[in-house]
C-alpha positions as CSV (number, residue, x, y, z in Angstrom):
1,X,106.9,64.7,64.1
2,X,108.2,66.7,61.1
3,X,106.7,64.2,58.6
4,X,103.4,64.4,60.4
5,X,103.3,68.2,60.1
6,X,104.3,67.9,56.5
7,X,101.4,65.5,55.9
8,X,99.0,67.8,57.6
9,X,100.1,70.7,55.4
10,X,99.7,68.6,52.3
11,X,96.2,67.5,53.4
12,X,95.3,71.1,54.0
13,X,96.6,72.1,50.6
14,X,94.6,69.3,48.9
15,X,91.4,70.3,50.8
16,X,91.9,73.9,49.9
17,X,92.5,73.0,46.2
18,X,89.3,71.1,46.2
19,X,87.4,73.9,47.9
20,X,88.9,76.4,45.5
21,X,87.6,74.4,42.5
22,X,84.2,74.2,44.2
23,X,84.1,78.0,44.8
24,X,85.2,78.8,41.2
25,X,82.7,76.3,39.9
26,X,79.8,78.0,41.8
27,X,80.9,81.5,40.5
28,X,81.1,80.1,37.0
29,X,77.7,78.5,37.3
30,X,76.2,81.9,38.2
31,X,77.8,83.6,35.2
32,X,81.2,84.9,36.3
33,X,83.3,82.8,33.9
34,X,84.6,86.0,32.1
35,X,85.8,87.5,35.5
36,X,87.6,84.2,36.5
37,X,89.2,84.1,33.1
38,X,90.6,87.6,33.5
39,X,91.9,86.5,36.9
40,X,93.9,83.7,35.2
41,X,91.9,81.1,37.0
42,X,90.2,79.5,34.1
43,X,92.2,76.2,34.4
44,X,90.7,75.6,37.9
45,X,87.1,75.9,36.7
46,X,85.3,72.5,36.4
47,X,84.9,71.5,32.7
48,X,81.1,71.5,32.8
49,X,81.0,75.2,33.7
50,X,83.6,76.6,31.3
51,X,81.2,77.0,28.4
52,X,78.5,78.3,30.7
53,X,75.2,79.3,29.1
54,X,73.1,81.6,31.3
55,X,69.8,79.8,32.0
56,X,68.7,82.9,34.0
57,X,70.0,85.7,31.8
58,X,67.3,88.0,33.2
59,X,69.0,88.0,36.6
60,X,71.2,91.0,37.3
61,X,74.9,90.8,38.3
62,X,73.9,91.6,41.9
63,X,71.3,88.8,42.1
64,X,73.7,86.3,40.6
65,X,76.4,87.2,43.1
66,X,73.9,86.9,46.0
67,X,72.8,83.4,44.8
68,X,76.5,82.4,44.5
69,X,77.2,83.6,48.1
70,X,74.2,81.7,49.4
71,X,75.2,78.5,47.6
72,X,78.8,78.7,48.9
73,X,77.8,78.5,52.5
74,X,78.2,80.3,55.8
75,X,81.5,82.2,55.2
76,X,80.4,83.8,52.0
77,X,76.9,84.5,53.3
78,X,78.5,86.3,56.2
79,X,80.7,88.3,53.8
80,X,77.6,89.3,51.8
81,X,75.8,90.4,55.0
82,X,78.9,92.5,56.0
83,X,78.9,94.1,52.6
84,X,75.2,94.9,53.0
85,X,76.3,97.2,55.9
86,X,79.1,98.9,54.0
87,X,77.6,101.3,51.4
88,X,80.9,103.1,51.5
89,X,82.7,100.1,50.0
90,X,80.3,98.7,47.5
91,X,77.7,100.2,45.2
92,X,74.2,100.8,46.5
93,X,72.6,98.2,44.2
94,X,74.8,95.5,45.8
95,X,74.0,96.7,49.3
96,X,70.3,96.4,48.6
97,X,70.7,92.9,47.1
98,X,72.9,91.6,49.8
99,X,70.4,92.7,52.4
100,X,68.2,89.8,51.2
101,X,70.9,87.2,51.9
102,X,69.5,84.3,53.9
103,X,71.3,81.7,56.1
104,X,70.2,78.5,54.4
105,X,71.2,76.1,57.2
106,X,69.7,72.9,58.5
107,X,69.3,72.4,62.2
108,X,71.8,70.1,63.8
109,X,70.5,66.8,65.3
110,X,69.9,67.0,69.0
111,X,72.5,64.3,69.7
112,X,75.2,66.5,68.1
113,X,74.1,69.4,70.2
114,X,74.1,67.2,73.3
115,X,77.7,66.0,72.5
116,X,79.0,69.6,72.0
117,X,77.4,70.9,75.2
118,X,78.5,68.0,77.4
119,X,82.1,68.1,76.0
120,X,82.4,71.9,76.5
121,X,80.9,72.0,80.0
122,X,82.5,68.8,81.1
123,X,79.3,67.4,82.6
124,X,76.1,65.5,81.5
125,X,73.3,67.7,80.1
126,X,71.0,66.7,82.9
127,X,73.5,67.9,85.5
128,X,73.9,71.3,83.9
129,X,70.3,72.0,83.0
130,X,66.9,70.9,84.5
131,X,65.3,71.0,81.1
132,X,66.7,71.4,77.6
133,X,64.4,71.7,74.6
134,X,65.5,69.5,71.7
135,X,64.0,71.7,69.0
136,X,66.0,75.0,68.5
137,X,64.3,78.4,68.7
138,X,66.8,79.8,66.2
139,X,69.4,78.5,63.8
140,X,72.0,80.4,61.9
141,X,75.3,79.7,60.0
142,X,77.5,79.9,63.0
143,X,75.3,78.6,65.9
144,X,71.9,77.6,66.9
145,X,70.0,78.5,70.0
146,X,68.0,76.2,72.4
147,X,65.7,77.1,75.3
148,X,66.5,75.5,78.6
149,X,66.0,76.0,82.4
150,X,68.3,75.8,85.3
151,X,67.9,73.7,88.4
152,X,67.0,77.0,90.2
153,X,64.0,77.3,87.8
154,X,65.5,80.2,85.9
155,X,64.6,80.2,82.1
156,X,67.7,80.5,79.9
157,X,68.8,80.3,76.3
158,X,71.9,78.3,75.2
159,X,73.8,79.3,72.1
160,X,75.8,76.4,70.7
161,X,78.5,76.8,68.0
162,X,78.3,74.4,65.0
163,X,81.0,71.7,65.3
164,X,83.9,72.4,62.9
165,X,82.5,75.8,61.7
166,X,85.8,77.5,62.8
167,X,87.9,75.3,60.5
168,X,85.5,75.7,57.6
169,X,85.6,79.5,58.0
170,X,89.4,79.5,58.4
171,X,89.9,77.6,55.1
172,X,87.4,79.9,53.3
173,X,89.0,83.0,54.6
174,X,92.4,81.9,53.3
175,X,90.9,81.3,49.9
176,X,89.1,84.7,50.0
177,X,92.4,86.4,50.6
178,X,93.9,84.6,47.6
179,X,90.9,85.6,45.4
180,X,91.0,89.2,46.6
181,X,94.7,89.5,45.7
182,X,94.0,88.0,42.2
183,X,91.2,90.4,41.8
184,X,93.4,93.4,42.6
185,X,96.2,92.1,40.4
186,X,94.3,91.2,37.2
187,X,91.2,93.4,37.4
188,X,92.4,97.0,38.0
189,X,88.8,98.4,38.3
190,X,88.2,96.3,41.4
191,X,91.0,98.1,43.3
192,X,88.7,101.0,44.1
193,X,86.7,98.6,46.3
194,X,89.9,97.4,48.1
195,X,89.0,93.6,48.2
196,X,91.9,92.8,50.4
197,X,90.8,95.4,53.0
198,X,87.3,94.0,52.9
199,X,88.5,90.5,53.5
200,X,90.8,91.6,56.3
201,X,88.0,93.5,58.1
202,X,85.7,90.5,57.6
203,X,88.2,88.2,59.1
204,X,88.6,90.3,62.2
205,X,84.8,90.6,62.7
206,X,84.2,86.9,62.2
207,X,87.0,85.9,64.5
208,X,85.3,87.7,67.3
209,X,81.9,86.2,66.5
210,X,83.4,82.7,66.8
211,X,84.6,83.3,70.4
212,X,81.7,83.2,72.8
213,X,83.9,84.4,75.6
214,X,84.2,87.7,73.8
215,X,80.4,87.9,73.4
216,X,79.9,87.1,77.1
217,X,82.4,89.9,78.0
218,X,80.6,92.3,75.7
219,X,77.3,91.5,77.3
220,X,78.6,92.0,80.8
221,X,80.4,95.2,80.0
222,X,77.4,96.8,78.3
223,X,75.0,95.5,81.0
224,X,77.1,97.1,83.7
225,X,77.4,100.4,81.7
226,X,73.6,100.6,81.2
227,X,72.8,99.7,84.8
228,X,71.9,103.4,85.4
229,X,68.9,102.8,83.0
230,X,66.6,100.3,84.7
231,X,64.3,100.6,81.6
232,X,66.9,98.9,79.5
233,X,67.4,95.1,80.1
234,X,70.5,93.2,79.0
235,X,70.5,89.4,79.6
236,X,72.7,88.1,82.4
237,X,75.4,85.7,81.5
238,X,75.9,82.4,83.3
239,X,79.7,82.1,83.3
240,X,79.8,78.7,84.9
241,X,77.7,77.3,82.0
242,X,79.6,79.2,79.2
243,X,82.7,78.4,77.2
244,X,84.3,79.5,73.9
245,X,81.6,77.5,72.0
246,X,78.7,77.5,74.4
247,X,77.0,80.6,75.8
248,X,74.2,80.4,78.4
249,X,72.2,83.6,79.0
250,X,69.1,84.8,80.7
251,X,66.0,84.4,78.5
252,X,64.0,87.5,77.6
253,X,60.4,87.3,76.6
254,X,58.7,90.1,74.6
255,X,57.6,91.6,71.3
256,X,60.4,92.2,68.8
257,X,60.6,95.8,67.4
258,X,60.1,94.5,63.9
259,X,56.4,94.0,64.8
260,X,56.0,97.8,65.3
261,X,52.2,97.9,65.2
262,X,52.0,95.4,68.1
263,X,54.6,97.3,70.0
264,X,52.5,100.5,69.7
265,X,49.4,98.8,70.9
266,X,51.2,97.3,74.0
267,X,53.2,100.3,75.2
268,X,51.5,103.3,76.7
269,X,54.3,105.9,77.2
270,X,56.2,105.4,73.9
271,X,57.6,109.0,73.8
272,X,59.3,108.6,77.2
273,X,60.6,105.1,76.4
274,X,62.0,106.2,73.1
275,X,63.9,109.1,74.6
276,X,65.4,106.7,77.3
277,X,66.5,104.2,74.7
278,X,68.1,107.0,72.6
279,X,69.9,108.3,75.7
280,X,71.2,104.9,76.5
281,X,72.4,104.4,73.0
282,X,74.3,107.7,73.1
283,X,75.8,106.8,76.4
284,X,77.2,103.5,75.0
285,X,78.7,105.3,72.0
286,X,79.8,108.7,73.3
287,X,80.6,107.9,77.0
288,X,81.5,104.2,77.2
289,X,83.0,103.7,73.8
290,X,81.5,100.2,73.4
291,X,78.1,99.7,71.7
292,X,75.9,97.2,70.1
293,X,77.1,96.8,66.5
294,X,74.1,95.0,64.9
295,X,71.0,96.8,65.9
296,X,67.9,95.8,64.1
297,X,64.2,95.0,64.8
298,X,65.0,91.3,65.5
299,X,67.2,91.8,68.5
300,X,65.4,94.7,70.2
301,X,62.3,93.7,72.3
302,X,59.6,95.4,74.2
303,X,59.2,93.3,77.4
304,X,55.7,92.6,79.0
305,X,56.5,95.3,81.7
306,X,57.2,97.9,79.0
307,X,61.0,97.9,79.3
308,X,63.4,97.6,76.4
309,X,65.3,94.3,76.0
310,X,68.5,93.9,73.9
311,X,70.1,90.7,72.7
312,X,72.8,89.3,70.4
313,X,76.1,91.0,71.3
314,X,78.3,89.0,68.9
315,X,79.2,92.1,67.0
316,X,80.1,95.3,69.0
317,X,81.8,98.5,68.0
318,X,84.5,100.3,69.9
319,X,85.5,104.0,69.9
320,X,88.6,105.5,71.6
321,X,88.2,108.7,73.6
322,X,89.6,110.7,70.7
323,X,87.2,109.0,68.3
324,X,84.3,109.8,70.5
325,X,85.4,113.5,70.5
326,X,85.6,113.4,66.7
327,X,82.1,111.9,66.5
328,X,80.8,114.7,68.7
329,X,82.4,117.2,66.4
330,X,80.8,115.6,63.3
331,X,77.4,115.7,65.0
332,X,77.9,119.3,65.8
333,X,78.9,120.0,62.2
334,X,75.7,118.5,61.0
335,X,73.5,120.4,63.5
336,X,75.2,123.7,62.5
337,X,75.4,122.8,58.8
338,X,79.2,123.4,58.9
339,X,80.2,121.0,56.1
340,X,83.8,122.2,56.0
341,X,84.2,121.1,59.6
342,X,82.5,117.8,58.7
343,X,85.0,117.2,55.8
344,X,88.0,118.0,58.1
345,X,86.8,115.4,60.5
346,X,86.5,112.8,57.7
347,X,90.0,113.7,56.4
348,X,91.4,113.1,59.9
349,X,89.5,109.9,60.3
350,X,90.5,108.4,57.0
351,X,94.1,109.6,57.2
352,X,93.7,111.5,53.9
353,X,97.0,111.8,52.0
354,X,98.4,114.9,50.3
355,X,97.0,113.9,46.9
356,X,93.4,114.2,48.1
357,X,91.6,117.2,46.4
358,X,90.1,118.5,49.6
359,X,88.3,121.4,47.8
360,X,86.6,119.0,45.4
361,X,85.7,116.6,48.3
362,X,84.2,119.5,50.3
363,X,82.1,120.7,47.2
364,X,80.8,117.2,46.6
365,X,79.8,116.7,50.3
366,X,78.0,120.0,50.2
367,X,76.2,119.2,47.0
368,X,75.3,115.7,48.3
369,X,73.9,117.1,51.6
370,X,72.4,120.3,50.2
371,X,68.9,118.8,49.9
372,X,68.9,118.4,53.7
373,X,70.0,122.0,54.5
374,X,67.4,124.2,56.0
375,X,65.2,121.3,57.1
376,X,64.1,121.1,60.7
377,X,66.2,118.8,62.9
378,X,63.4,116.3,63.3
379,X,63.2,116.0,59.5
380,X,66.9,115.0,59.2
381,X,68.3,111.5,59.7
382,X,71.8,112.1,61.1
383,X,72.9,108.5,60.4
384,X,71.8,108.8,56.8
385,X,73.7,112.0,56.3
386,X,76.9,110.5,57.7
387,X,76.5,107.4,55.5
388,X,76.0,109.6,52.4
389,X,79.1,111.7,53.3
390,X,81.1,108.5,53.9
391,X,80.3,107.4,50.3
392,X,81.7,110.6,49.0
393,X,84.8,110.3,51.2
394,X,85.4,106.8,49.8
395,X,85.4,108.3,46.2
396,X,88.3,110.5,47.3
397,X,90.3,107.6,48.8
398,X,89.4,108.5,52.3
399,X,88.5,105.2,53.9
400,X,86.6,105.2,57.1
401,X,87.3,102.4,59.7
402,X,84.7,99.7,60.0
403,X,83.7,100.7,63.6
404,X,82.6,104.1,62.3
405,X,80.3,102.6,59.8
406,X,78.8,100.6,62.7
407,X,78.2,103.9,64.5
408,X,76.5,105.5,61.5
409,X,74.4,102.5,60.8
410,X,73.3,102.1,64.5
411,X,72.5,105.8,64.5
412,X,70.4,105.4,61.4
413,X,68.6,102.4,62.8
414,X,67.9,104.0,66.2
415,X,66.6,107.2,64.6
416,X,64.3,105.2,62.2
417,X,62.9,103.1,65.1
418,X,62.5,106.2,67.3
419,X,60.4,107.9,64.6
420,X,58.4,104.8,64.0
421,X,57.5,104.8,67.7
422,X,57.2,108.6,68.1
423,X,56.8,110.8,64.9
424,X,58.0,113.8,66.8
425,X,61.2,112.1,67.9
426,X,64.3,114.3,67.3
427,X,67.6,112.4,67.5
428,X,69.7,115.4,66.6
429,X,68.2,117.7,69.2
430,X,68.6,115.0,71.8
431,X,72.1,114.5,70.6
432,X,72.9,118.2,70.9
433,X,71.7,118.2,74.5
434,X,73.9,115.2,75.3
435,X,76.9,116.7,73.5
436,X,76.6,119.8,75.7
437,X,77.1,117.6,78.7
438,X,80.0,115.9,77.0
439,X,81.7,119.2,76.3
440,X,81.3,120.2,79.9
441,X,82.9,116.9,80.9
442,X,85.8,117.4,78.4
443,X,86.6,120.7,80.1
444,X,85.9,119.7,83.6
445,X,88.7,119.8,86.3
446,X,88.3,116.1,86.9
447,X,89.1,115.4,83.2
448,X,92.0,117.9,83.2
449,X,93.3,116.2,86.4
450,X,93.3,112.8,84.7
451,X,95.1,114.1,81.6
452,X,97.7,116.0,83.6
453,X,98.4,112.8,85.5
454,X,99.2,111.0,82.3
455,X,101.2,114.0,80.9
456,X,103.1,114.0,84.2
457,X,103.9,110.3,83.8
458,X,105.1,110.7,80.2
459,X,107.3,113.7,81.2
460,X,108.7,111.7,84.1
461,X,109.5,108.8,81.8
462,X,111.1,111.2,79.3
463,X,113.2,112.8,82.1
464,X,114.5,109.4,83.1
465,X,115.8,108.4,79.7
466,X,116.7,111.8,78.1
467,X,120.0,112.4,80.0
468,X,121.3,109.0,79.0
469,X,120.2,109.4,75.4
470,X,121.8,112.9,75.2
471,X,125.0,111.6,76.8
472,X,125.2,108.8,74.3
473,X,124.6,111.2,71.4
474,X,127.3,113.6,72.5
475,X,129.8,110.8,72.9
476,X,129.1,109.7,69.3
477,X,129.3,113.3,68.1
478,X,132.8,113.6,69.5
479,X,134.1,110.4,67.9
480,X,136.2,110.6,64.7
481,X,134.3,109.8,61.6
482,X,130.9,110.7,63.0
483,X,128.5,111.5,60.3
484,X,124.7,111.7,59.8
485,X,123.3,109.0,57.4
486,X,120.2,109.9,55.5
487,X,118.3,107.0,54.0
488,X,115.7,107.4,51.3
489,X,113.9,104.6,49.4
490,X,113.5,107.0,46.4
491,X,117.2,107.9,46.5
492,X,118.2,104.2,46.6
493,X,116.0,103.4,43.7
494,X,117.5,106.4,41.7
495,X,121.0,105.1,42.5
496,X,120.1,101.6,41.2
497,X,118.6,103.1,38.1
498,X,121.7,105.2,37.4
499,X,123.9,102.2,37.9
500,X,121.8,100.2,35.4
501,X,121.9,103.0,32.9
502,X,125.7,103.3,33.3
503,X,126.1,99.5,32.7
504,X,123.8,99.8,29.6
505,X,125.9,102.7,28.2
506,X,129.1,100.8,28.8
507,X,127.7,97.7,27.1
508,X,126.4,99.7,24.2
509,X,129.9,101.3,23.7
510,X,131.6,98.0,23.8
511,X,129.0,96.5,21.4
512,X,129.6,99.4,19.0
513,X,133.3,98.8,19.1
514,X,132.8,95.1,18.4
515,X,130.5,95.9,15.5
516,X,133.3,98.2,14.0
517,X,136.0,95.5,14.6
518,X,133.8,92.9,12.9
519,X,133.2,95.2,9.9
520,X,137.0,95.9,9.6
521,X,138.0,92.2,9.7
522,X,135.5,91.3,7.0
523,X,138.1,92.4,4.5
524,X,140.9,90.1,5.8
525,X,141.6,87.3,3.4
526,X,144.5,85.3,4.8
527,X,142.7,84.2,8.0
528,X,140.6,81.3,9.2
529,X,137.1,81.4,7.9
530,X,133.6,80.0,8.7
531,X,130.8,80.1,6.2
532,X,133.1,82.1,3.9
533,X,133.6,84.9,6.5
534,X,136.6,85.5,8.7
535,X,136.2,83.6,12.0
536,X,137.2,86.7,14.1
537,X,134.7,88.8,12.3
538,X,131.9,86.3,13.0
539,X,132.9,85.9,16.7
540,X,133.1,89.7,17.3
541,X,129.7,90.2,15.5
542,X,128.0,87.5,17.7
543,X,129.6,89.1,20.9
544,X,128.4,92.5,19.8
545,X,124.8,91.2,19.2
546,X,124.8,89.5,22.7
547,X,126.0,92.7,24.4
548,X,123.6,94.9,22.5
549,X,120.6,92.7,23.5
550,X,121.7,92.6,27.2
551,X,122.0,96.4,27.2
């Protein structure tokens, strides 16, 4: 078995080496030879691209990088799409360009789809579904979607993962990690963008997208949380027809929000529906702590009966109770124009170190947001304000977790759609009303009762172990030779450096003595000689040189 595993590892290494050459070749082809050379990867670039001549010199760096990502396939396309949502990590020009990234994928043959579905469900396609359309209604880099119907007559959609896409992405992620480390090592100016952090966040996000069980669970949780809003429709999941690679859901019919003019013509009470959608959004973020992480006009629908429909829960954001309270504080700081309080929340979120110049950070946030001060609330986009403040925070090495950028982007999207439907829509005013309810909940007796229960459990656990720990400590205290040991990495490094300096000084002293001895013995005549010099003088001189070089 050992030789089989070794063979598999060698096979993986060979495949990765081939893929690495392909990746570097594509980057070189699109004009990044100088970057790859600085990364000490020139020897891996295919010969035909080493003397690259730009045939499209008029293209910008951002455009060439987008084209390279598209050519390299689904993993790199997904990475670019992630970067398009992180203006805090990459410059605005790259964000705008990556927003144009397209999934250039061919639809899979129906026989391949049939094989995947039947293998995953463990039954023939005709037994699982009454009808199954051969032509997909959507195709992307990870999966494609087919319309179908159940034997009960219910219309459904079936999302099928592309065979082998998990292995392709896994190999590419490992190579991305390698390239990110090389970037940080050889190109110091790239460290401000934290390439390794970006790849790590990307890996965690993509890993969840590849597991349809997670998406099904997200759907069911958010559907249950929003059951109090009958105007919001979340597709039902058919668990008996779903696996890690196949997801069967209720099919929603309606007009996508990207067709805003058609939506306006079809819906009568837009103002009421917009407020309900915003309240539902705030509930998922501020109360439930799990929310849709990829809101856009393509996955929000207006159904024929005037209700909102929401699909595609592959990406969701999560906020802990403490994070929700921090977001509430940030929103309140924006409403009251208290930018010092806003900066304090950012510093807590990003775990700002002692080296952060907080006064300079606060000044820059104030200057950045100053144009919005004094405007009416319905003229201010809270999501945009938070995104702009996050960019400033990143400049001061205050890095905000990815879930928070999901919140800010979702807030920005919801506010934009709300105003497109109702020009008088005021997200901040609505948010302030909801935050008042949240504050009441935070200081309610029910909330205090729950927290006191947890505090009581913690104190009980402490009371159980503290006497034993104290007894053990006192026993150690009374033993002969008891002493406190203080360990410090800096102190250890200083000790090592002092020892090195001491050895160098000793070597230098001995070398000086040997030089003197060599000089004295040069005048001895009745001794063995080599090259007309006394042998002892030559040997002591060589020894002195060696010691001097080593010191």
